[in-house]
DSSP file (Angstrom, degrees, kcal/mol; ACC not computed):
  #  RESIDUE AA STRUCTURE BP1 BP2  ACC     N-H-->O    O-->H-N    N-H-->O    O-->H-N    TCO  KAPPA ALPHA  PHI   PSI    X-CA   Y-CA   Z-CA
    1    1 A M              0   0    0      0, 0.0     2,-0.3     0, 0.0   115,-0.1   0.000 360.0 360.0 360.0 -72.0    0.0    0.0    0.0
    2    2 A H        -     0   0    0    138,-0.1     2,-0.4   113,-0.1   123,-0.0  -0.987 360.0-130.1-148.5 159.9    2.4    2.7    1.1
    3    3 A K        -     0   0    0     -2,-0.3   137,-0.1     1,-0.1     0, 0.0  -0.878   9.2-170.0-111.0 143.1    5.8    2.9    2.8
    4    4 A Q    >   +     0   0    0     -2,-0.4     3,-0.7     3,-0.0     2,-0.2   0.616  62.2  88.3-103.7 -16.6    6.6    5.2    5.7
    5    5 A S  T 3  S+     0   0    0      1,-0.2    -2,-0.1     0, 0.0     0, 0.0  -0.498  85.8  23.8 -82.7 152.8   10.3    4.8    5.8
    6    6 A G  T 3  S+     0   0    0      1,-0.2     2,-0.4    -2,-0.2    -1,-0.2   0.662  77.4 156.0  74.5  17.7   12.6    7.0    3.8
    7    7 A L    <   -     0   0    0     -3,-0.7    -1,-0.2     1,-0.0     2,-0.1  -0.620  38.9-130.6 -78.9 132.1   10.3   10.0    3.5
    8    8 A S        -     0   0    0     -2,-0.4   120,-0.1   116,-0.1    -1,-0.0  -0.428  15.2-122.3 -75.9 157.5   12.0   13.3    2.9
    9    9 A A  S    S+     0   0    0      1,-0.2    -1,-0.1    -2,-0.1   115,-0.1   0.792 102.7  51.2 -69.4 -27.6   11.0   16.2    5.1
   10   10 A E  S    S-     0   0    0    114,-0.0    -1,-0.2   113,-0.0    -2,-0.1  -0.920  80.2-151.6-116.9 107.6   10.0   18.2    2.0
   11   11 A P        -     0   0    0      0, 0.0   114,-0.1     0, 0.0   117,-0.1  -0.293  38.5 -80.5 -71.2 161.8    7.6   16.5   -0.4
   12   12 A P        -     0   0    0      0, 0.0   119,-0.1     0, 0.0     2,-0.1  -0.313  55.3-108.0 -59.0 145.5    7.7   17.5   -4.1
   13   13 A R        -     0   0    0     -3,-0.1    27,-0.2     1,-0.1     2,-0.1  -0.438  26.6-124.1 -78.2 148.8    5.8   20.7   -4.9
   14   14 A G        -     0   0    0     25,-4.0    27,-0.1    22,-0.2    -1,-0.1  -0.373   6.0-138.3 -82.3 169.3    2.5   20.8   -6.7
   15   15 A H        -     0   0    0     -2,-0.1    26,-0.2    27,-0.0    25,-0.1  -0.279  64.3 -78.0-125.0  44.1    1.8   22.8   -9.8
   16   16 A R  S    S+     0   0    0     24,-2.6    25,-0.2     1,-0.2    24,-0.1   0.718  76.4 166.2  66.6  24.2   -1.6   24.1   -8.9
   17   17 A E        -     0   0    0     23,-0.2    25,-2.9     1,-0.1     2,-0.5  -0.316  39.3-111.6 -63.7 156.1   -3.3   20.8   -9.7
   18   18 A R  E     -a   42   0A   0     23,-0.2    46,-3.3    25,-0.1    47,-1.2  -0.824  35.0-173.5-101.8 123.9   -6.9   20.5   -8.5
   19   19 A I  E     -ab  43  65A   0     23,-2.9    25,-2.7    -2,-0.5     2,-0.6  -0.938  17.4-150.6-119.4 135.5   -7.6   18.0   -5.7
   20   20 A L  E     -ab  44  66A   0     45,-2.3    47,-3.0    -2,-0.4     2,-0.5  -0.935  17.3-165.8-101.9 117.6  -10.9   17.1   -4.2
   21   21 A L  E     -ab  45  67A   0     23,-2.7    25,-2.1    -2,-0.6     2,-0.5  -0.924   4.3-171.0-109.9 121.3  -10.5   16.1   -0.5
   22   22 A V  E     +ab  46  68A   0     45,-3.1    47,-2.0    -2,-0.5     2,-0.3  -0.950  21.8 137.6-121.1 118.7  -13.4   14.2    1.1
   23   23 A D        -     0   0    0     23,-2.0     6,-0.1    -2,-0.5    49,-0.1  -0.943  44.5-143.6-157.2 136.7  -13.6   13.5    4.8
   24   24 A D  S    S+     0   0    0     -2,-0.3     2,-0.7    47,-0.3    23,-0.1   0.631  82.9  87.0 -78.4 -11.9  -16.5   13.7    7.2
   25   25 A E     >  -     0   0    0      1,-0.2     4,-2.4     2,-0.0     5,-0.2  -0.805  68.8-154.3 -92.0 114.5  -14.2   14.9   10.0
   26   26 A R  H  > S+     0   0    0     -2,-0.7     4,-2.7     1,-0.2     5,-0.3   0.874  91.6  52.3 -55.0 -44.6  -13.9   18.7    9.8
   27   27 A V  H  > S+     0   0    0      1,-0.2     4,-2.5     2,-0.2    -1,-0.2   0.915 111.9  45.6 -62.0 -43.7  -10.5   18.9   11.5
   28   28 A L  H  > S+     0   0    0      2,-0.2     4,-2.4     1,-0.2    -1,-0.2   0.871 112.4  52.3 -67.5 -36.9   -9.0   16.3    9.1
   29   29 A R  H  X S+     0   0    0     -4,-2.4     4,-2.3     2,-0.2    -2,-0.2   0.947 114.0  41.8 -61.8 -49.3  -10.5   18.0    6.1
   30   30 A E  H  X S+     0   0    0     -4,-2.7     4,-2.5     2,-0.2    -2,-0.2   0.884 114.4  50.8 -69.9 -38.5   -9.1   21.4    7.0
   31   31 A L  H  X S+     0   0    0     -4,-2.5     4,-2.6    -5,-0.3    -1,-0.2   0.936 112.1  47.4 -63.4 -46.2   -5.7   20.0    8.0
   32   32 A G  H  X S+     0   0    0     -4,-2.4     4,-2.7     2,-0.2     5,-0.2   0.898 111.4  51.5 -60.8 -41.5   -5.4   18.2    4.7
   33   33 A R  H  X S+     0   0    0     -4,-2.3     4,-2.8    -5,-0.2     5,-0.3   0.932 111.2  47.2 -61.3 -46.2   -6.5   21.3    2.8
   34   34 A L  H  X S+     0   0    0     -4,-2.5     4,-2.2     2,-0.2    -2,-0.2   0.920 113.2  48.7 -62.3 -44.4   -3.8   23.4    4.6
   35   35 A W  H  X S+     0   0    0     -4,-2.6     4,-0.8     2,-0.2    -2,-0.2   0.950 115.7  42.9 -58.9 -50.7   -1.1   20.8    4.0
   36   36 A L  H ><>S+     0   0    0     -4,-2.7     5,-2.1     1,-0.2     3,-0.6   0.892 113.7  49.6 -69.1 -40.2   -1.9   20.4    0.3
   37   37 A E  H ><5S+     0   0    0     -4,-2.8     3,-1.4     1,-0.2    -1,-0.2   0.889 108.4  55.3 -63.8 -37.0   -2.4   24.1   -0.4
   38   38 A G  H 3<5S+     0   0    0     -4,-2.2    -1,-0.2    -5,-0.3    -2,-0.2   0.721 105.1  53.8 -66.1 -20.9    1.0   24.6    1.4
   39   39 A Q  T <<5S-     0   0    0     -4,-0.8   -25,-4.0    -3,-0.6    -1,-0.3   0.377 130.0 -92.6 -95.0   2.8    2.5   22.2   -1.1
   40   40 A G  T < 5S+     0   0    0     -3,-1.4   -24,-2.6     1,-0.3     2,-0.3   0.646  82.9 124.9 101.6  16.2    1.2   24.1   -4.1
   41   41 A Y      < -     0   0    0     -5,-2.1     2,-0.5   -25,-0.2    -1,-0.3  -0.712  58.3-126.0-104.7 157.9   -2.1   22.4   -4.9
   42   42 A R  E     -a   18   0A   0    -25,-2.9   -23,-2.9    -2,-0.3     2,-0.4  -0.909  35.2-161.7 -98.5 129.6   -5.6   23.9   -5.3
   43   43 A V  E     -a   19   0A   0     -2,-0.5     2,-0.5   -25,-0.2   -23,-0.2  -0.947  20.6-171.1-125.8 130.0   -8.0   22.0   -2.9
   44   44 A Q  E     -a   20   0A   0    -25,-2.7   -23,-2.7    -2,-0.4     2,-0.3  -0.966  21.1-153.1-109.1 131.3  -11.8   21.7   -2.8
   45   45 A V  E     -a   21   0A   0     -2,-0.5     2,-0.3   -25,-0.2   -23,-0.2  -0.770  11.8-172.4-107.8 154.0  -13.1   20.0    0.3
   46   46 A S  E     -a   22   0A   0    -25,-2.1   -23,-2.0    -2,-0.3     3,-0.1  -0.995  21.0-146.9-142.8 143.7  -16.2   18.1    0.8
   47   47 A A  S    S+     0   0    0     -2,-0.3     2,-0.3   -25,-0.2   -25,-0.1   0.610  79.5  15.8 -88.5 -13.4  -17.8   16.6    4.0
   48   48 A D  S  > S-     0   0    0     24,-0.1     4,-2.2     1,-0.1     5,-0.2  -0.987  74.9-107.5-156.8 165.4  -19.4   13.5    2.5
   49   49 A G  H  > S+     0   0    0     24,-0.7     4,-2.4    26,-0.6     5,-0.2   0.823 113.7  55.8 -65.7 -34.2  -19.4   11.3   -0.5
   50   50 A D  H  > S+     0   0    0     23,-0.4     4,-1.9     2,-0.2    -1,-0.2   0.937 111.1  43.9 -65.4 -45.6  -22.8   12.5   -1.8
   51   51 A D  H  > S+     0   0    0      2,-0.2     4,-2.0     1,-0.2    -2,-0.2   0.906 113.6  51.7 -64.3 -42.3  -21.7   16.1   -1.9
   52   52 A A  H  X S+     0   0    0     -4,-2.2     4,-2.4     1,-0.2    -2,-0.2   0.905 108.6  50.8 -62.0 -41.7  -18.3   15.1   -3.5
   53   53 A M  H  X S+     0   0    0     -4,-2.4     4,-2.9     1,-0.2    -1,-0.2   0.883 107.6  53.4 -65.1 -37.7  -20.1   13.1   -6.2
   54   54 A A  H  X S+     0   0    0     -4,-1.9     4,-2.1     2,-0.2    -1,-0.2   0.900 109.1  49.5 -63.1 -40.0  -22.3   16.1   -6.9
   55   55 A L  H  X S+     0   0    0     -4,-2.0     4,-1.8     2,-0.2    -2,-0.2   0.924 113.3  46.4 -62.7 -44.5  -19.2   18.3   -7.4
   56   56 A L  H  < S+     0   0    0     -4,-2.4    -2,-0.2     1,-0.2    -1,-0.2   0.911 112.6  49.0 -65.1 -43.1  -17.6   15.7   -9.7
   57   57 A E  H  < S+     0   0    0     -4,-2.9    -1,-0.2     1,-0.2    -2,-0.2   0.868 111.1  51.3 -65.1 -35.5  -20.8   15.3  -11.7
   58   58 A G  H  < S+     0   0    0     -4,-2.1    -1,-0.2     1,-0.2    -2,-0.2   0.857 135.7   1.2 -69.5 -35.8  -21.2   19.0  -12.1
   59   59 A S    ><  +     0   0    0     -4,-1.8     3,-2.0    -5,-0.1    -1,-0.2  -0.481  64.6 170.6-153.8  73.2  -17.6   19.6  -13.3
   60   60 A P  G >  S+     0   0    0      0, 0.0     3,-1.1     0, 0.0    -3,-0.1   0.810  81.5  57.8 -60.7 -29.3  -15.6   16.3  -13.7
   61   61 A D  G 3  S+     0   0    0      1,-0.2    -5,-0.1    -5,-0.1    27,-0.0   0.501  87.2  78.6 -80.7  -1.4  -12.7   18.2  -15.4
   62   62 A D  G <  S+     0   0    0     -3,-2.0     2,-0.4    -6,-0.2    -1,-0.2   0.530  89.7  64.7 -79.4  -5.2  -12.3   20.5  -12.5
   63   63 A F    <   -     0   0    0     -3,-1.1   -44,-0.2    -4,-0.2     3,-0.1  -0.964  48.2-179.0-128.5 137.0  -10.4   17.8  -10.6
   64   64 A D  S    S+     0   0    0    -46,-3.3     2,-0.3    -2,-0.4   -45,-0.2   0.600  79.4   8.6 -99.9 -18.0   -7.0   16.1  -11.2
   65   65 A L  E     -b   19   0A   0    -47,-1.2   -45,-2.3    26,-0.1     2,-0.4  -0.974  62.1-145.7-162.4 146.6   -7.1   13.8   -8.2
   66   66 A V  E     -bc  20  93A   0     26,-2.6    28,-2.9    -2,-0.3     2,-0.5  -0.972   6.8-169.2-120.0 134.9   -9.5   12.7   -5.5
   67   67 A I  E     +bc  21  94A   0    -47,-3.0   -45,-3.1    -2,-0.4     2,-0.4  -0.992  19.8 177.6-119.2 121.5   -8.6   11.8   -1.9
   68   68 A T  E     -bc  22  95A   0     26,-2.7    28,-3.2    -2,-0.5   -45,-0.2  -0.964  29.6-124.5-131.6 143.8  -11.4   10.2    0.0
   69   69 A D  E     - c   0  96A   0    -47,-2.0    28,-0.2    -2,-0.4     8,-0.1  -0.456  22.7-134.2 -71.7 153.6  -12.0    8.8    3.5
   70   70 A L  S    S+     0   0    0     26,-1.9     7,-2.5     1,-0.2     2,-0.7   0.958  88.1  47.8 -74.4 -53.6  -13.2    5.2    3.5
   71   71 A T  S    S+     0   0    0     25,-0.2   -47,-0.3     5,-0.2    -1,-0.2  -0.819  71.0 136.0-104.1 113.9  -16.0    5.5    6.1
   72   72 A M        -     0   0    0     -2,-0.7   -24,-0.1     2,-0.2     2,-0.1  -0.962  57.8 -88.3-145.7 159.6  -18.4    8.4    5.8
   73   73 A P  S    S+     0   0    0      0, 0.0   -24,-0.7     0, 0.0   -23,-0.4  -0.410  99.3   0.5 -65.2 150.5  -22.2    9.0    6.1
   74   74 A G  S    S+     0   0    0    -25,-0.1     2,-0.4   -26,-0.1    -2,-0.2  -0.532 128.5  28.6  74.3-133.4  -24.0    8.4    2.8
   75   75 A L  S    S-     0   0    0     -2,-0.3   -26,-0.6    -4,-0.1   -25,-0.1  -0.479  84.3-135.6 -67.2 117.5  -21.8    7.4   -0.1
   76   76 A R     >  -     0   0    0     -2,-0.4     4,-2.6     1,-0.1     5,-0.2  -0.260  23.2-106.0 -70.3 162.0  -18.7    5.5    1.2
   77   77 A G  H  > S+     0   0    0     -7,-2.5     4,-2.4     1,-0.2    -7,-0.2   0.849 120.0  52.6 -58.2 -37.7  -15.2    6.2   -0.1
   78   78 A T  H  > S+     0   0    0     -8,-0.4     4,-2.0     2,-0.2    -1,-0.2   0.897 111.4  46.1 -67.4 -39.2  -15.1    3.0   -2.1
   79   79 A E  H  > S+     0   0    0      2,-0.2     4,-2.4     1,-0.2     5,-0.2   0.898 112.1  51.5 -68.7 -40.6  -18.4    3.8   -3.8
   80   80 A L  H  X S+     0   0    0     -4,-2.6     4,-2.7     1,-0.2    -2,-0.2   0.924 109.3  51.1 -59.8 -45.0  -17.3    7.4   -4.5
   81   81 A A  H  X S+     0   0    0     -4,-2.4     4,-2.3     1,-0.2     5,-0.2   0.933 110.6  47.8 -59.6 -47.5  -14.1    6.0   -6.0
   82   82 A Q  H  X S+     0   0    0     -4,-2.0     4,-1.5     1,-0.2    -1,-0.2   0.928 115.3  43.9 -60.6 -46.8  -16.0    3.7   -8.3
   83   83 A R  H  X S+     0   0    0     -4,-2.4     4,-2.0     1,-0.2    -1,-0.2   0.867 111.2  55.5 -68.6 -35.4  -18.5    6.3   -9.5
   84   84 A A  H  X S+     0   0    0     -4,-2.7     4,-2.6    -5,-0.2    -2,-0.2   0.916 109.9  44.2 -64.2 -43.6  -15.7    8.9   -9.9
   85   85 A I  H  < S+     0   0    0     -4,-2.3    -1,-0.2     2,-0.2    -2,-0.2   0.763 110.8  54.8 -77.0 -22.1  -13.7    6.7  -12.3
   86   86 A E  H  < S+     0   0    0     -4,-1.5    -1,-0.2    -5,-0.2    -2,-0.2   0.879 113.8  42.9 -69.2 -37.6  -16.8    5.7  -14.2
   87   87 A L  H  < S+     0   0    0     -4,-2.0    -2,-0.2     1,-0.3    -3,-0.2   0.888 134.4  17.0 -72.7 -41.5  -17.5    9.4  -14.7
   88   88 A K  S >< S-     0   0    0     -4,-2.6     3,-2.0    -5,-0.2    -1,-0.3  -0.750  83.9-147.1-135.9  85.7  -13.8   10.4  -15.5
   89   89 A P  T 3  S+     0   0    0      0, 0.0    -3,-0.1     0, 0.0    -4,-0.1  -0.223  84.2  26.5 -55.0 138.9  -11.8    7.3  -16.4
   90   90 A G  T 3  S+     0   0    0      1,-0.3    -5,-0.1    -5,-0.1    -4,-0.1   0.321  81.0 143.3  89.8  -7.7   -8.1    7.6  -15.3
   91   91 A L    <   -     0   0    0     -3,-2.0    -1,-0.3    -7,-0.1     2,-0.3  -0.518  53.3-125.2 -65.6 120.5   -8.9   10.0  -12.5
   92   92 A P        -     0   0    0      0, 0.0   -26,-2.6     0, 0.0     2,-0.5  -0.522  28.6-170.1 -70.3 130.9   -6.5    9.0   -9.6
   93   93 A V  E     -c   66   0A   0     -2,-0.3    21,-3.0   -28,-0.2    22,-0.8  -0.988   4.9-165.0-124.2 123.5   -8.4    8.2   -6.4
   94   94 A L  E     -cd  67 115A   0    -28,-2.9   -26,-2.7    -2,-0.5     2,-0.5  -0.887  11.7-145.5-105.8 138.5   -6.5    7.8   -3.1
   95   95 A L  E     -cd  68 116A   0     20,-2.5    22,-3.3    -2,-0.4     2,-0.4  -0.899   6.3-157.1-109.5 129.6   -8.3    6.2   -0.2
   96   96 A L  E     +cd  69 117A   0    -28,-3.2   -26,-1.9    -2,-0.5     2,-0.3  -0.868  20.0 168.5-102.4 136.4   -7.7    7.2    3.4
   97   97 A T  E     - d   0 118A   0     20,-2.1    22,-3.0    -2,-0.4     4,-0.1  -0.999  38.2-158.4-147.8 146.9   -8.5    4.8    6.2
   98   98 A G  S    S+     0   0    0     -2,-0.3     2,-0.2    20,-0.2    20,-0.1   0.321  81.7  75.1 -97.5   3.9   -7.9    4.4    9.9
   99   99 A H  S    S-     0   0    0      1,-0.2    20,-0.1     2,-0.0    -2,-0.1  -0.460  99.1 -65.7-107.0 178.5   -8.5    0.7    9.6
  100  100 A G        -     0   0    0     -2,-0.2    -1,-0.2     1,-0.1    -2,-0.1  -0.251  35.2-149.6 -63.6 155.4   -6.5   -2.2    8.2
  101  101 A T  S >> S+     0   0    0      1,-0.1     3,-1.6     2,-0.1     4,-0.7   0.565  74.8  88.6-105.4 -11.1   -5.8   -2.2    4.5
  102  102 A D  G >4 S+     0   0    0      1,-0.3     3,-1.0     2,-0.2     4,-0.3   0.894  88.8  50.3 -57.8 -42.6   -5.6   -6.0    3.7
  103  103 A E  G 34 S+     0   0    0      1,-0.2    -1,-0.3     2,-0.1     3,-0.1   0.578 111.8  50.7 -73.5  -6.9   -9.3   -6.3    3.1
  104  104 A L  G X> S+     0   0    0     -3,-1.6     3,-2.0     1,-0.1     4,-0.7   0.483  78.7  96.7-104.9  -6.3   -9.1   -3.3    0.7
  105  105 A A  H XX S+     0   0    0     -3,-1.0     4,-2.1    -4,-0.7     3,-0.7   0.807  73.9  66.4 -57.2 -32.1   -6.1   -4.5   -1.4
  106  106 A H  H 3> S+     0   0    0     -4,-0.3     4,-2.1     1,-0.2    -1,-0.3   0.789  93.2  61.3 -61.6 -26.0   -8.5   -5.9   -4.1
  107  107 A L  H <>>S+     0   0    0     -3,-2.0     5,-1.6     2,-0.2     6,-1.6   0.862 105.7  45.6 -68.4 -35.5   -9.6   -2.3   -4.9
  108  108 A V  H X<5S+     0   0    0     -4,-0.7     3,-1.0    -3,-0.7    -2,-0.2   0.925 112.7  50.7 -70.2 -45.4   -6.1   -1.4   -5.9
  109  109 A D  H 3<5S+     0   0    0     -4,-2.1    -2,-0.2     1,-0.3    -1,-0.2   0.854 110.7  49.6 -59.9 -35.4   -5.7   -4.6   -7.9
  110  110 A A  H 3<5S-     0   0    0     -4,-2.1    -1,-0.3    -5,-0.2    -2,-0.2   0.590 114.0-117.8 -81.4 -10.7   -9.0   -3.8   -9.7
  111  111 A G  T <<5S+     0   0    0     -3,-1.0    -3,-0.2    -4,-0.5    -2,-0.1   0.518  84.5 115.1  87.3   4.7   -7.9   -0.2  -10.5
  112  112 A T  S   <S+     0   0    0     -5,-1.6     2,-0.4    -6,-0.2    -4,-0.2   0.910  82.1  30.8 -71.0 -42.4  -10.7    1.4   -8.4
  113  113 A I        -     0   0    0     -6,-1.6    -2,-0.3     1,-0.1   -19,-0.2  -0.937  65.3-156.7-117.3 137.7   -8.2    2.9   -6.0
  114  114 A R  S    S-     0   0    0    -21,-3.0     2,-0.3    -2,-0.4   -20,-0.2   0.870  78.4  -8.2 -79.6 -37.6   -4.7    4.0   -6.9
  115  115 A E  E     -d   94   0A   0    -22,-0.8   -20,-2.5    23,-0.1     2,-0.5  -0.985  58.2-135.4-159.2 147.7   -3.4    3.7   -3.3
  116  116 A I  E     -d   95   0A   0     -2,-0.3     2,-0.4   -22,-0.2   -20,-0.2  -0.941  22.5-164.5-107.8 124.0   -4.6    3.2    0.2
  117  117 A L  E     -d   96   0A   0    -22,-3.3   -20,-2.1    -2,-0.5     2,-0.5  -0.910  12.9-135.6-111.5 135.2   -3.1    5.5    2.8
  118  118 A T  E     -d   97   0A   0     -2,-0.4   -20,-0.2   -22,-0.2   -22,-0.1  -0.770  33.2 -95.0 -96.1 129.0   -3.4    4.8    6.5
  119  119 A K  S    S+     0   0    0    -22,-3.0     2,-0.1    -2,-0.5     3,-0.0  -0.515  98.5  56.6 -74.9 149.6   -4.3    7.5    9.0
  120  120 A P  S    S-     0   0    0      0, 0.0     2,-0.3     0, 0.0    -2,-0.1   0.551  77.5-174.7 -79.3 146.2   -2.7    9.3   10.7
  121  121 A L        -     0   0    0     -2,-0.1    -2,-0.1    -4,-0.1     3,-0.0  -0.730  19.8-135.5-103.9 152.7   -0.7   10.8    7.8
  122  122 A R     >  -     0   0    0     -2,-0.3     4,-2.2     1,-0.1     5,-0.2  -0.769  29.2-113.2 -99.0 154.9    2.2   13.2    7.9
  123  123 A P  H  > S+     0   0    0      0, 0.0     4,-2.7     0, 0.0     5,-0.2   0.899 117.0  50.6 -55.2 -42.7    2.2   16.1    5.4
  124  124 A A  H  > S+     0   0    0      1,-0.2     4,-2.5     2,-0.2     5,-0.2   0.905 109.0  51.4 -63.5 -40.8    5.2   14.7    3.6
  125  125 A E  H  > S+     0   0    0      2,-0.2     4,-1.9     1,-0.2    -1,-0.2   0.917 113.0  44.8 -62.4 -44.6    3.6   11.3    3.2
  126  126 A L  H  X S+     0   0    0     -4,-2.2     4,-2.6     2,-0.2    -2,-0.2   0.930 113.6  50.4 -64.6 -45.9    0.5   12.7    1.8
  127  127 A G  H  X S+     0   0    0     -4,-2.7     4,-2.4    -5,-0.2    -2,-0.2   0.881 109.9  49.6 -61.4 -40.6    2.4   15.1   -0.5
  128  128 A I  H  X S+     0   0    0     -4,-2.5     4,-2.4     2,-0.2    -1,-0.2   0.914 112.2  47.9 -66.2 -42.9    4.6   12.3   -1.9
  129  129 A A  H  X S+     0   0    0     -4,-1.9     4,-2.0    -5,-0.2     5,-0.2   0.926 112.7  48.7 -64.0 -44.4    1.6   10.0   -2.6
  130  130 A V  H  X S+     0   0    0     -4,-2.6     4,-2.2     1,-0.2     5,-0.2   0.947 113.3  46.2 -60.3 -49.4   -0.3   12.8   -4.3
  131  131 A R  H  X S+     0   0    0     -4,-2.4     4,-2.1     1,-0.2     6,-0.2   0.907 109.3  55.8 -60.9 -42.7    2.7   13.8   -6.5
  132  132 A R  H  <>S+     0   0    0     -4,-2.4     5,-2.6     1,-0.2    -1,-0.2   0.906 112.8  40.9 -56.7 -44.2    3.3   10.1   -7.4
  133  133 A H  H  <5S+     0   0    0     -4,-2.0     3,-0.4     3,-0.2    -1,-0.2   0.803 111.8  53.6 -81.9 -28.0   -0.2    9.6   -8.7
  134  134 A L  H  <5S+     0   0    0     -4,-2.2    -1,-0.2     1,-0.2    -2,-0.2   0.832 110.4  49.7 -69.6 -30.4   -0.4   13.0  -10.5
  135  135 A D  T  <5S-     0   0    0     -4,-2.1    -1,-0.2    -5,-0.2    -2,-0.2   0.501 119.0-115.5 -84.2  -4.7    2.8   12.0  -12.3
  136  136 A G  T   5 +     0   0    0     -3,-0.4    -3,-0.2     1,-0.3     2,-0.1   0.610  66.5 139.7  85.2  12.8    1.3    8.6  -13.2
  137  137 A A      < -     0   0    0     -5,-2.6    -1,-0.3    -6,-0.2    -2,-0.1  -0.472  49.1-122.4 -86.7 161.2    3.7    6.4  -11.2
  138  138 A S        -     0   0    0     -2,-0.1   -23,-0.1     1,-0.1    -1,-0.0  -0.732  34.3 -96.8 -97.5 151.5    2.7    3.4   -9.2
  139  139 A P              0   0    0      0, 0.0  -137,-0.1     0, 0.0    -1,-0.1  -0.375 360.0 360.0 -64.1 146.4    3.4    3.0   -5.5
  140  140 A S              0   0    0   -137,-0.1  -138,-0.1    -2,-0.0    -2,-0.0   0.449 360.0 360.0 -91.7 360.0    6.6    1.1   -4.6
């Protein structure tokens, strides 16, 4: 899924790419937004999967990458990911979870999710994952 060792203190900078960050926890949403904006990305936040899907349906080309929490009220992160890539094939979707990742590995294998990241995240870890998938690389 992801590696925590060998992370540099300064992640690669963004180039004003547009990220949709979806998490039902306000503090995590705002913290993630601040981290990503500080790394050079433009970030739209959403509190739930239904709202995020409405944003994507309204303007799918407004987003270069989606980061979604797994467990949320309404549309779960896995369902959001599936619908997002049906709407915009090739859209990278990263899944955040505070739970184990083994039962979710099939989603990466199926191409629904590009990478599963385990909470809590550090800013550098998030930045490296985002940059990797915007650049089209696979996780190592």
